[in-house]
N, C-alpha and C positions, 0 to 999 in steps of 0.2 A: 377288677378278679380276672385272674388270666387262670384260671385251671377246672381241671374236675374236682381237686380238691385240696381246697386252702388253707394251711391252721396255721395262725397267728400268734407267734407269743407263749406257747401251751404249754403246760405245766401239771405234774399230777403228782398232788404228796399226798402220801401214807403215812396216818398216825398208827406207830409201834406203841404202846406202851405210853409212856410219855415222850417219846424222839419220834421226831419225821422223817422222812424217808422217801426223797424226791426221785421219782422214779424221770419226772423229763421236767426241763430248766429249761424255761424260754424257749424251747422247740421251733422253728420255724419249717416250712413245706408247703411247697406246689408240685402237685403230679398237675399234665394235662393228659387230654385223653388221647388216650390210642397209646400209652407210654408201660411201658415196662420195666419195672422196677425194682431194686432190689435192694434189701436193706439188710445189712453189715455190722455186724458189733457183734465185742463180748458178753459172755453171759452177766443180766443183771445193768445193762445199758437202758435201759427202757425199748427194745426193742416190739415184745409184745405188745407192753402196755400202748406204745403210738398204733399198733394194728387193731386192735382191741376198742381206741375211744375212733377212730377212722370209721370202725367197723358198726358204730353205734350203742356199741356191750360198756362201754363206759364216758363217762363224762370227764373232761378236764374241770382241773381246779382255778387255774385263771387259762385266760386267751382262748379267744376265738377259731370253731375250727366249720368251715363253707365245706357240703355234700353235692353236686350239681348248684350251688348258686343260694343253698338255703341253711343257717345258719343251724346244725342239727344240737347246740347245746340249749334250745330255745324249741325243740319239740317233746310234746306230752309224751309219754310210752307210747300209746295207739300211735301216733305218727313215725318214731323208732321204728317200731315193729311193721309200719308197712313200710319204710324206706328199706329195713332190711332185705323183703321178701322180697318186690321189686327191682332191687340199685345193684343188690351186694352177692355176691357170692361165696361162697365160704369153703375151703377148703386144709381141714389141721391135720397133725400130724399122725395122730391117733385116729385117723378117719372118720372117727362120729357114725359108721353107718348103726342102723335101728337092728339088733341080731335078730328077730323074728319076721322081716322082715322082708323079703325076696328081693334082688335087684332093683326090677322093674320096681314094686314099690318103693325104694329108697330112694332113686329118685324120681320119682313123681309124689313123694311123701311134700316137698316146698309150694308142689301150685299147690295145696288145699289152702294155702294162706294168703291168697290172692283176692282183691278186692276190684270193682270196679267195671270198668272194659277189659280190667285182666282179667277175670274169672277164668276159668277153664266148667263146662262136667264133665266125668269121669272117663267118659271113651276120646274127647282130645287133651284132658293129662295122660292118658297108657302110652295115644302116640305121640305125643309129644316126650315124655321120658324114653320112651324107643327107639327115637330120634337118636337122641343123646346118647344110647349106649350102645346103639351104633360109630355113632360119633368117635366112640373111646374104647371100639376095636374086640366089644364085650357082646355080641348080639347072639351067639350061645350062652350065654349065661342068664339071660334073662329069669330066670326061674330059680336060679341059686339066691342060698342064705350067706351071705356071707360065712360063716363060717365056715364053709366049700371051697372060697374063693385067696388064693396067695396074695399078700401085702402089697403088690404090685396090683392086682388083682382091685381091689378093693381103697385103693386108691384111686383109678380109673375111673371106679366107683362115682367116690365123693367128687372131681371131676365133671363129668355127668348130672353130677346132682346140683356143681355150681352155677352148672351151665342153663339149666330145664327155665330158667325165668326170664332168659335172655339180657342179662348185669348189666349194667352202664361197667361194674367195674371185679375183678377179685383179686379177694384179700387173701394169699396164701399164707399157712405159717407152718415154716418146716415145712413140705409138703411133703421132700422125701430124706426126710427126716429115720425113717424106720424102712426105708427103701433098701436093697442090692442096688451096687453099680449098672445093672440093664437095666432096672425096673426105675430107675432114678434118669438115666438118660433119656427111657419113656414117655417120663413123664413132665420133664424139662422139655423136649418135644411136642405136645400135647396144649400145653400151655403158651407156647410159642405159636400153634395150629390157632389159637383160641384169639391169642393178641391178634394175629395176623388180619381176622375177623374185624377190627376192629374193635376187641374188646381190651379195656385197663387191665396189666397183671400187677398186683404188689406183692412180692413176696418176702419173707424173712427167710434166709437162711444163713448156716454156717458156713458152706461147701462153694469154695470161689468158684471150682467147676460148673455149678448149677446157674452163677451169673453171664456166663458169655453174652454179647449182643443184646446184654439189661444195661438199663444207666443203674450205676450203682450208690448205696447211699448211706455212707456208714454215721453209724451211728456208737457216742464215747454219755457216757456217763449224761446221760440226759439231752444231748444236745447235738445235733449235727457237727462233725467233726469238719474238718477243712480239709 
């Protein structure tokens, strides 16, 4: 085991009526600590399926997947929930912010799921949330609701939320897909800053411009393309 993430012969098969659809076909993947990996490929190639699997949101039909040395396919739902809360930060194309919560409360929200030594009281959670909001340059927007923010600002909130639990790695699924060119550049620069602080970043993207200074992994028909 020589990586933070190790997938061996990963298959994902879905049944549609009487037809089997293979989203992943014996895919192998290793991602080391501190890497920035960009996953590219045509629509339907298996990119998001792979990301969901690494995030513990989906299980392989066949194959082994180890995250930080642990086989996640053997984890209970409770163990998976804890792993997601403690080790992974998620960033989605559609932001996935809670519309009735302020920026501060959206960023604080993931810390409510922490247990054991990572558990914090509310004042500590608020302080940490505010620190992460400052990092993404939105210190003057803490009391705003998401509807009052631009698309780029909402995605910066999503980055702050992904950072707040000090994850081992961040999974970003088309994080700039809904943004203009200036906001795209800002978000990619933020992700590189996060990566320079030794947080692993795995990003699915269609935009080759966003993959500079990253390791590019191309997927086609459910396999790593040569």
